[in-house]
C-alpha positions in Angstrom: -16.7 174.1 70.8 -13.6 175.6 72.6 -13.0 179.7 71.6 -9.7 180.7 70.2 -10.0 183.7 72.9 -12.4 184.6 75.4 -11.3 188.5 75.8 -11.2 188.3 79.3 -6.8 188.7 79.3 -7.3 191.9 76.8 -6.6 194.4 80.2 -3.5 192.9 81.0 -4.7 190.3 83.2 -4.9 186.8 83.2 -5.2 183.5 86.0 -2.8 181.1 87.1 -3.8 177.2 88.2 -3.1 177.9 92.0 -5.1 181.5 91.7 -7.7 181.9 94.4 -11.1 182.1 93.2 -11.3 185.4 91.2 -8.0 186.6 91.6 -6.3 187.4 88.4 -2.1 188.4 87.9 -0.8 190.8 85.5 0.5 189.3 82.1 4.1 191.3 83.2 4.3 188.8 85.9 8.2 186.7 86.0 5.8 183.8 85.6 4.6 184.7 82.3 7.6 185.0 81.5 8.9 182.1 81.9 5.4 180.0 80.4 6.5 182.3 77.5 9.7 181.5 77.3 8.7 177.7 77.8 6.5 177.9 74.9 9.1 179.5 72.8 11.4 176.3 73.4 8.6 173.9 73.3 7.7 175.6 69.5 11.7 175.2 68.7 11.5 171.7 70.0 8.9 170.9 67.5 10.3 172.7 64.8 13.6 170.5 65.6 11.3 167.0 65.7 9.7 167.4 62.2 13.7 167.9 60.4 15.1 164.7 62.2 16.3 162.4 60.2 14.5 159.5 60.2 17.3 157.0 60.5 19.0 159.3 63.5 18.6 157.8 66.4 20.5 156.4 70.3 20.6 153.1 71.0 16.5 152.1 70.5 15.0 155.3 70.6 14.6 157.7 67.5 15.6 161.3 68.0 12.0 162.0 66.7 10.9 160.7 69.6 13.2 161.7 72.1 12.4 165.4 71.2 8.7 164.7 71.4 9.4 163.4 75.2 10.8 166.5 75.6 7.8 168.8 74.5 5.8 166.5 76.8 8.7 166.9 80.0 7.9 171.1 78.7 4.6 170.7 78.6 5.3 169.4 82.5 7.4 172.3 83.0 4.9 175.2 81.9 1.9 173.5 84.5 4.2 173.7 87.6 5.5 176.7 86.6 1.6 177.8 86.5 0.7 176.5 89.7 -0.8 172.4 89.0 0.6 169.9 91.0 2.7 168.1 88.4 6.5 168.0 88.3 9.5 166.5 86.3 10.5 163.5 88.2 14.1 162.6 88.8 14.0 160.1 87.0 13.2 161.7 83.9 16.5 163.8 84.0 18.5 160.4 85.0 16.8 159.1 81.2 18.4 161.8 79.7 21.4 161.4 81.1 21.4 157.9 79.8 21.4 159.2 76.1 23.3 162.3 76.6 26.3 159.7 77.6 25.3 157.4 74.8 25.8 160.2 72.5 29.2 161.2 74.2 30.7 157.7 74.2 30.2 157.1 70.4 31.7 160.6 69.6 35.2 162.3 69.5 36.4 164.0 73.0 36.0 167.8 72.3 37.6 170.3 74.2 36.6 173.6 72.9 33.8 175.5 71.8 32.2 174.7 68.5 31.2 176.9 66.1 27.4 176.1 65.3 25.8 175.8 61.8 27.0 172.1 60.7 23.8 171.2 59.1 19.9 172.3 58.5 19.1 170.2 61.4 22.2 170.6 63.8 21.4 174.3 63.5 17.8 174.3 64.8 19.0 172.1 67.4 21.6 174.6 68.3 19.5 177.5 68.5 17.2 175.0 71.0 20.1 174.9 72.5 20.7 178.2 73.6 17.1 179.1 74.1 17.1 175.9 76.7 19.9 177.9 78.5 17.9 181.2 78.6 14.8 179.1 80.1 17.0 177.6 83.1 18.4 180.5 84.1 14.8 182.2 84.1 13.4 178.9 86.0 16.3 179.9 88.8 15.6 183.8 88.8 11.6 182.9 89.4 12.4 179.7 92.0 15.1 182.0 93.9 12.7 185.1 93.5 10.3 183.2 96.0 7.7 184.1 93.4 7.0 180.1 92.7 8.9 177.6 94.2 10.1 175.1 91.3 11.0 171.6 92.4 14.4 170.7 92.4 14.3 167.8 90.1 12.4 170.3 87.3 15.4 172.6 87.9 17.9 169.5 87.2 16.2 168.3 84.2 15.9 172.4 82.9 20.1 172.2 83.2 20.4 168.9 81.4 18.3 169.8 78.9 20.9 172.3 76.9 23.4 169.5 77.1 21.3 166.6 75.3 20.6 169.7 72.6 24.3 170.0 72.3 24.6 166.2 72.0 21.9 165.9 70.0 24.0 168.8 67.6 27.5 166.6 67.6 24.9 163.7 67.2 23.6 165.2 63.7 27.3 166.2 62.5 28.9 163.4 62.9 25.7 161.8 61.0 25.8 164.2 58.2 30.2 164.1 58.2 30.5 167.5 59.3 33.8 168.6 60.5 33.5 170.1 63.6 35.5 173.3 64.0 36.2 175.4 67.0 36.1 178.7 67.0 39.0 181.2 66.0 38.6 184.5 68.0 39.7 186.8 65.6 40.7 190.4 66.5 
């Protein structure tokens, strides 16, 4: 039986996949901050997935299934950050590009920022979009610090992910008949 806790991290340290035998790392390390953000994004993506209207799809793929694939990729990215020999392939980013472009072709062009919150589902996607941008910034910072090299393909995937969430927001609002509204920039 697997225990819910071991107690070995009670003093603020833990191990990574590539930690030498017996070496523990402080939980305040930027690696763990990044892992926590990725976990948060994966959880938010799951929250979006369970609210996905079943009929919402992009071509032959349901949005529910697209979000499940994103979650699997986020686990891969977490493994890479933790030091496992894993990375997200460029092919996965290319597949995401195709999904985004398919959505983009089906919607009216937009030339400004849009006020978030068309439907509950699109609002959830907007939260995931914002968090994915924060995750990307953290991944880049971690990579540039030299503490953990993040592959080019994984960083490209992280960059594109916020665009996917944005495209899905717009797709959902369009499906629901919600008029997209640019900000007024009130003084």
